[in-house]
C-alpha positions in Angstrom: 157.2 146.8 141.1 155.2 144.0 142.6 154.9 140.8 140.5 151.3 140.0 139.4 150.1 136.9 141.1 150.1 134.0 138.7 152.2 135.6 136.0 155.1 133.4 136.7 153.6 130.7 138.9 152.3 127.9 136.7 152.5 130.2 133.7 152.7 127.2 131.5 149.2 126.1 132.6 147.7 128.1 129.7 147.0 127.3 126.2 148.9 128.8 123.3 146.4 129.9 120.7 147.2 128.9 117.2 149.7 126.2 118.2 147.6 123.1 118.2 147.0 121.5 114.9 143.7 121.6 113.0 142.9 120.2 109.6 146.2 120.2 107.8 146.3 121.1 104.1 148.8 119.6 101.8 151.7 121.6 100.4 150.4 124.4 98.1 152.0 125.7 94.9 153.3 128.6 97.1 155.6 126.0 98.7 157.9 126.5 95.7 158.5 130.1 96.7 162.0 130.1 98.2 163.1 131.9 101.4 163.2 134.6 102.4 160.9 135.5 99.5 158.0 133.6 101.0 158.4 135.4 104.3 158.1 138.8 102.6 155.0 137.6 100.7 153.4 136.3 103.9 154.1 139.4 105.9 153.0 141.7 103.0 149.7 139.9 102.7 149.1 140.1 106.5 149.2 144.0 106.4 145.8 144.1 104.7 144.3 142.0 107.5 145.9 143.9 110.3 144.7 147.2 108.8 141.2 145.8 108.3 141.1 144.5 111.9 142.1 147.9 113.3 139.7 149.8 111.0 136.8 147.6 112.0 137.5 148.6 115.7 137.6 152.4 115.8 138.1 152.3 119.6 140.0 149.1 120.0 141.0 147.3 123.1 143.1 144.2 123.4 139.9 142.4 124.5 138.0 143.5 121.3 140.9 142.6 119.0 142.0 139.3 120.4 138.8 137.3 120.3 139.2 134.1 118.2 142.2 132.2 117.0 143.5 134.5 114.2 144.3 137.5 116.3 145.2 136.0 119.6 148.4 137.8 120.8 147.5 140.8 118.7 150.6 142.8 120.0 152.7 140.5 117.8 151.4 142.6 114.9 153.7 145.4 115.8 156.8 143.6 114.6 155.4 142.9 111.1 155.3 146.5 109.7 158.5 147.3 111.6 160.4 144.5 109.9 158.9 145.4 106.5 159.9 149.0 106.9 163.4 148.4 108.1 164.6 145.2 106.3 166.6 146.2 103.2 166.4 143.4 100.8 165.8 143.1 97.0 162.6 141.2 97.6 161.1 143.6 100.2 158.6 145.8 98.4 157.9 147.7 101.6 161.4 148.8 102.6 161.3 152.4 103.8 157.5 152.7 103.0 156.0 155.3 105.2 152.7 153.5 105.6 154.6 150.7 107.3 156.1 153.1 109.8 152.8 154.7 110.5 151.1 151.3 111.1 153.9 150.2 113.5 153.5 153.5 115.4 149.7 153.1 115.5 150.0 149.7 117.0 152.8 150.6 119.4 150.9 153.7 120.6 147.9 151.5 121.2 150.0 149.1 123.3 151.2 152.0 125.4 147.6 153.0 126.1 146.6 149.4 126.9 149.6 149.0 129.2 149.0 152.2 131.0 145.3 151.4 131.7 146.3 147.9 133.0 144.9 145.8 130.2 148.2 144.6 128.7 148.7 142.2 131.6 145.0 141.6 132.3 144.1 138.2 133.8 143.4 136.0 130.9 146.0 137.6 128.7 148.5 134.8 129.2 152.1 135.2 128.2 152.2 138.9 127.7 156.0 138.6 127.9 155.9 137.0 124.5 154.2 140.2 123.2 156.8 142.4 125.1 159.5 140.7 123.1 157.9 141.6 119.8 157.3 145.2 120.9 160.9 145.4 122.1 162.2 144.3 118.7 159.9 146.9 116.9 161.3 149.5 119.2 164.9 148.4 118.5 164.3 148.6 114.7 162.4 151.9 114.7 163.7 153.9 117.7 165.5 156.5 115.5 162.3 157.2 113.6 159.9 157.4 116.5 160.5 160.9 117.7 161.5 161.8 121.2 158.0 161.8 122.8 156.9 158.4 121.3 160.3 156.8 121.9 160.1 157.8 125.6 156.6 156.4 126.0 157.4 153.2 124.3 160.6 152.7 126.2 158.9 153.3 129.6 156.1 150.8 128.9 158.5 148.1 127.5 160.9 148.5 130.4 158.0 148.2 132.9 157.3 144.8 131.5 160.9 143.7 131.1 161.6 144.3 134.7 159.0 141.7 135.6 161.1 139.0 134.0 164.2 139.6 136.2 163.0 138.2 139.6 162.0 134.7 138.4 165.1 134.5 136.1 167.3 135.3 139.0 165.4 133.0 141.5 165.7 129.9 139.3 169.1 130.4 137.8 170.8 127.8 140.1 168.0 125.3 140.5 168.9 121.6 139.8 167.1 121.5 136.4 165.4 124.0 134.3 162.2 121.9 134.0 158.7 121.9 135.4 159.2 119.8 138.5 161.9 122.2 139.8 161.2 125.7 138.3 157.4 125.4 138.5 157.1 127.0 135.1 158.4 125.1 132.0 161.7 125.5 130.2 160.2 127.1 127.1 158.8 129.9 129.3 162.0 130.2 131.3 164.1 130.5 128.2 161.8 133.2 126.9 162.3 135.2 130.1 166.1 134.9 129.5 166.2 135.7 125.8 163.8 138.7 126.1 165.8 140.1 129.0 169.0 139.5 127.0 167.7 141.6 124.1 166.4 144.2 126.5 169.8 144.4 128.1 171.4 145.2 124.8 168.7 147.6 123.7 168.5 149.6 127.0 172.2 149.1 128.1 171.5 146.9 131.1 174.7 144.8 131.6 173.3 143.1 134.7 170.4 141.7 132.5 172.9 140.5 129.9 175.0 138.8 132.4 172.1 137.0 134.1 170.4 135.9 130.8 173.7 134.7 129.4 174.3 132.5 132.4 170.9 130.9 132.0 171.0 130.5 128.2 174.5 129.1 128.2 173.4 126.5 130.7 170.4 125.6 128.4 173.0 124.8 125.7 175.5 122.8 127.6 173.5 121.1 130.4 169.8 121.2 129.7 169.7 119.9 126.2 169.8 116.1 125.8 172.1 114.3 123.4 169.0 113.6 121.3 168.7 117.3 120.7 165.6 118.4 122.7 164.9 120.2 125.9 162.6 118.1 128.1 159.8 120.0 129.6 159.1 117.6 132.4 162.3 115.6 132.4 165.1 114.6 130.1 163.5 111.2 129.6 161.7 112.4 126.5 160.7 115.4 124.4 157.7 117.7 124.4 158.2 118.2 120.7 156.0 121.2 119.9 157.1 123.3 122.7 160.7 122.4 121.9 160.5 124.8 118.9 159.9 127.5 121.5 163.0 126.7 123.5 165.0 126.3 120.3 163.9 129.9 119.2 165.4 131.4 122.4 168.7 129.6 121.9 168.7 130.9 118.3 168.3 134.4 119.6 171.0 133.9 122.2 173.4 132.9 119.4 172.5 136.0 117.4 173.6 138.3 120.3 176.5 136.4 121.9 178.0 134.0 119.3 178.5 131.5 122.1 179.9 128.5 120.2 177.9 126.2 122.5 174.7 127.8 121.2 175.6 126.9 117.6 176.3 123.3 118.7 172.9 123.2 120.5 171.2 124.5 117.4 172.8 121.8 115.3 171.6 119.1 117.6 168.1 120.5 117.7 167.9 120.9 113.9 168.7 117.2 113.6 166.0 116.3 116.1 163.3 118.4 114.5 164.0 117.4 110.9 164.0 113.8 111.9 160.8 113.9 113.9 158.5 115.8 111.5 155.9 114.1 109.4 155.7 114.8 105.6 152.7 117.1 106.3 154.9 119.4 108.4 153.5 118.4 111.8 155.7 117.2 114.6 155.6 113.5 115.5 153.1 113.1 118.3 154.1 109.7 119.6 157.2 110.9 121.5 155.4 114.0 122.9 154.4 114.0 126.6 152.3 117.1 126.5 150.3 117.5 123.2 148.4 115.0 121.2 148.7 117.2 118.1 150.5 120.4 117.0 150.4 122.6 114.0 153.1 123.3 111.6 155.5 125.6 113.5 156.8 129.0 112.4 159.0 129.3 115.5 162.8 129.5 115.2 163.3 129.1 111.4 166.2 131.6 111.6 167.9 129.1 114.0 167.6 126.4 111.4 169.0 128.7 108.8 172.6 128.4 110.0 172.7 125.0 108.1 171.9 124.0 104.6 169.5 121.3 105.6 168.0 123.7 108.2 167.3 126.3 105.4 165.5 123.5 103.5 163.6 122.6 106.6 162.5 126.2 107.1 161.4 126.4 103.5 159.5 123.1 103.9 157.6 124.3 107.0 156.8 127.8 105.7 155.3 126.2 102.6 152.4 125.0 104.7 151.6 128.4 106.0 148.7 129.9 103.9 149.3 133.0 101.9 145.7 134.0 102.4 145.0 132.9 106.0 141.5 134.3 106.5 140.0 131.3 108.2 140.4 130.1 111.7 140.5 126.4 110.6 144.3 126.5 109.9 147.1 129.0 110.0 147.2 132.7 109.2 147.3 133.6 112.9 149.0 136.8 114.0 151.2 135.0 116.5 152.7 132.8 113.8 153.1 135.8 111.5 155.0 137.6 114.3 157.3 134.7 114.5 157.8 134.8 110.7 158.8 138.5 111.1 161.3 137.3 113.7 162.5 134.7 111.3 163.0 137.3 108.6 164.9 139.7 110.9 167.6 137.1 111.6 167.4 134.7 108.6 170.7 133.5 107.2 170.6 133.0 103.5 172.8 130.4 101.8 172.8 127.0 100.1 169.8 124.7 100.6 170.4 121.1 101.4 168.1 118.1 101.8 166.0 116.9 104.7 164.6 113.5 105.7 161.2 114.5 104.2 162.9 114.8 100.8 164.2 111.2 101.0 162.5 108.0 99.8 163.6 106.4 103.1 165.4 107.1 106.3 165.5 105.8 109.8 166.7 107.1 113.1 166.9 105.6 116.6 167.2 107.9 119.6 169.4 107.3 122.6 166.1 107.0 124.6 163.9 104.1 123.5 162.2 105.7 120.5 162.7 105.9 116.8 161.3 106.7 113.4 161.4 105.1 109.9 160.3 106.4 106.6 159.9 103.9 103.8 158.4 105.3 100.6 155.0 106.9 101.6 155.0 105.2 105.0 156.3 106.7 108.3 156.3 104.6 111.4 157.2 105.9 114.8 158.0 104.0 118.0 158.1 105.1 121.6 159.2 102.9 124.5 160.0 106.0 126.6 159.3 105.3 130.2 158.5 108.1 132.6 156.5 108.1 135.9 152.9 109.5 135.7 152.3 113.1 136.8 149.2 113.1 138.8 148.4 116.7 139.8 149.7 118.5 136.7 147.2 118.0 133.9 149.7 119.4 131.3 151.9 116.3 131.2 150.3 113.2 129.7 151.1 109.6 130.6 153.5 108.1 128.2 151.1 105.3 127.3 151.1 105.5 123.5 153.8 103.5 121.6 153.2 103.3 117.9 152.0 105.4 115.0 151.5 104.8 111.3 151.4 107.7 108.8 151.0 107.6 105.0 151.7 110.5 102.7 148.4 110.0 100.8 146.1 109.7 103.8 148.0 111.3 106.7 148.0 109.7 110.2 146.2 106.4 110.4 147.2 105.0 113.7 148.3 107.5 116.3 150.5 106.8 119.3 149.4 110.1 121.0 149.5 110.0 124.8 146.6 110.8 127.1 145.8 111.1 130.8 143.3 109.4 133.0 142.3 107.3 130.0 144.0 103.9 130.4 141.6 102.6 127.7 143.6 104.6 125.2 147.0 103.0 126.2 148.5 100.6 123.7 148.6 97.9 126.4 146.9 97.7 129.8 146.8 95.2 132.6 144.6 95.2 135.7 145.8 93.3 138.7 143.3 93.4 141.5 142.5 97.1 142.0 145.7 98.3 140.2 145.4 99.5 136.7 148.8 99.6 134.8 148.9 101.3 131.5 152.5 102.3 131.0 155.4 99.8 130.5 157.9 99.0 133.2 160.7 98.3 130.7 161.2 98.6 127.0 163.6 97.9 124.1 163.6 99.1 120.5 165.5 97.2 117.9 165.6 98.7 114.3 167.2 97.3 111.2 166.5 97.5 107.4 164.3 94.5 107.4 162.2 94.6 110.6 161.7 96.9 113.5 160.7 95.6 116.9 159.5 97.5 119.9 159.2 95.3 123.0 157.3 96.5 126.1 157.3 94.7 129.4 154.4 94.8 132.0 153.9 92.7 135.1 152.3 89.5 133.8 153.3 89.7 130.2 155.4 91.5 127.6 154.5 92.4 124.1 156.5 93.1 120.9 155.3 95.3 118.0 156.9 93.8 115.0 156.9 95.8 111.7 158.6 94.4 108.6 159.7 96.7 105.8 156.4 97.9 104.1 155.5 97.6 100.5 154.6 100.7 98.5 150.8 100.3 99.1 150.8 97.9 102.1 152.1 97.9 105.6 151.8 94.8 107.8 152.6 94.5 111.5 152.1 92.0 114.3 151.6 92.2 118.0 153.3 89.3 119.7 152.4 88.7 123.4 154.4 86.5 125.8 152.8 85.5 129.1 155.1 85.5 132.1 153.2 84.7 135.4 150.4 85.8 137.5 146.7 86.8 137.0 145.6 90.0 135.3 143.0 91.4 132.9 145.0 92.6 129.9 144.1 94.4 126.7 145.5 95.8 123.4 144.2 99.2 122.2 145.0 101.1 119.0 143.8 104.7 118.3 142.6 105.4 114.8 142.6 108.9 113.2 139.1 109.2 111.6 137.5 112.1 109.8 134.1 113.1 111.1 131.7 113.7 108.3 133.4 111.1 106.1 132.2 107.5 105.6 133.6 104.4 107.2 132.9 101.1 105.6 133.3 97.5 106.9 134.1 94.2 105.4 130.4 93.3 105.5 129.5 96.2 103.3 128.2 98.4 106.2 128.6 102.1 105.5 128.2 104.8 108.1 129.0 108.6 107.9 131.0 109.4 111.1 129.1 111.8 113.3 127.9 112.0 116.9 126.1 108.7 116.8 127.9 106.1 118.8 129.3 103.0 117.1 130.2 99.8 118.8 131.1 97.1 116.4 132.5 93.6 116.8 133.5 90.9 114.3 130.0 90.5 113.1 129.8 94.1 112.0 133.3 94.8 110.8 133.9 91.5 109.0 137.5 92.0 110.0 137.9 95.1 107.8 137.6 98.9 108.2 137.8 101.3 105.2 138.2 105.0 105.6 139.8 108.0 104.0 141.7 106.0 101.4 143.0 103.2 103.6 141.9 99.7 104.4 142.7 98.1 107.7 142.5 94.3 108.1 141.8 93.3 111.6 142.4 90.1 113.6 139.4 88.2 115.1 138.2 89.6 118.4 138.8 93.2 117.7 136.2 95.7 118.9 135.7 99.2 117.2 134.3 102.2 119.1 133.4 105.7 117.8 133.5 108.6 118.9 136.1 108.5 121.6 137.2 111.8 123.1 140.8 112.0 124.2 142.1 114.1 127.0 142.8 117.9 126.4 145.4 119.1 128.8 144.4 122.8 128.4 140.8 122.0 129.5 141.8 119.3 132.1 139.1 117.2 130.6 138.3 115.1 127.5 137.7 116.9 124.2 134.2 117.9 123.3 134.6 118.7 119.5 133.8 115.9 117.1 136.8 116.9 115.0 139.1 115.8 117.8 137.4 112.4 118.3 139.2 109.2 117.5 138.3 105.6 116.9 139.4 103.0 119.3 140.3 99.4 118.5 140.5 97.1 121.5 140.7 93.4 122.2 141.3 91.4 125.4 144.6 89.5 125.6 144.8 86.0 126.8 147.2 84.8 129.4 149.3 82.9 126.9 151.6 83.6 124.0 149.7 85.1 121.0 150.3 86.4 117.5 148.0 89.2 116.5 148.3 90.3 112.8 147.3 93.6 111.1 147.6 94.9 107.6 147.0 98.4 106.2 146.5 99.0 102.5 146.5 102.4 100.8 145.1 102.6 97.3 145.5 105.3 94.7 
């Protein structure tokens, strides 16, 4: 069968609905429901919504079902009733329930129809191989109940789609690295090809698929993963944190089928990485991410974490943020995440529950690359001195130009170190020498100790150090120290503020404005050296300019954001060609 143009070439140039973060709620009372009980509750509640969606579309097509965020990747729904029907567990109220089998059959038959009429792999239905995996698992669980005719039709359609994964998997298997500059697609997609073909090989007795997939996935474990525990999407220089959950999920699946000891070692390293670099609100740390400025709480790969006591606690922590009644598109409840929860439930390993960094009053970790994180009471500060060359043509990889973030448990993210592209004005430091604009450091060093952390970033005519002493319960102070070296340049400091549109911002002069579409440009005279917003007070040094709204780059649109909810505030000030001390202070009140 001929490969569809574009299915594998630059397949990563598409968005993943439901993966980017929206307004994040705090932990709900449901967070106390332990696993796997919460998974059963979430999946049981989703059945009502799936039935309602189908009943409202008497002649459904994938196009009619998949509009909007909640039901993108609708084929993932097939795994939910399949797992509830087949998973024998004291907490599963739906085990053996005929209505679950009938719903799974209804969805699977619909997928056969959409596949046969060519809609399953329609242009615009990106990543249909992700759907094929879910359908394959449903087939594996239910094949003895499907009846010969239905079993034959499902198998034919699934095999038709699985066969498309073999050519790219075979082509790239010996390429120098399994990352975007070499394999064109990205490692998370390539690992999905491999794990899906691996499961398909076992289900349909295809030893050649098992052999090929095993070779690729074993290499992911022993060569492609960095010592810091992540799989670099563009290079090993630094992580792409959100998508790393996707690669982690495929190695988790590989372990389930092969028990390769190298896979378990890789899962241990990755569990450490993700538990360390997750904020108390469940979202991945953005400062070290070279592809996404924000990312939602992930439901991918919990079963891989569940091999370890702390990993089970981490899975419990993450699942607590997923809404039990996810009927709005503003956050969570999406069918793709629910499909991943069903996968988690299939392979979850119950056992003792340990503790994670988020449970601790304080912790710190410094990576082998120049990046680190520290939690002190309610404060979490992240540093990135990761240096990587800019990627000009590929809009999906951002410039590593952000270096510093400040999070507080009461207010959420205050200062973000999220990266951007074609927006040097959002880089932490910039220098312009003639016609050359430099917005990424040429060298860096991170020093962390219990009293003071210091991230130093070198540029051409100067270097700067971000110095952060141990914060107090309600106050965090930091300084920017600049050191002039030689030459002439126009230099600047920039900080990105996370602001809530529709909420008020107040200045030290008593000025109050509700943040909306109206542009704000304030200097010292307007701010009075103080900004107050969303429970925090930021004390500014003289010479700092505040701008709102500023729309950062969206890699999926290859353009700046247009939604006000994604806008940020920008603080900027010119630097002098001399040594300077620039102080800041953040207070968070009750």
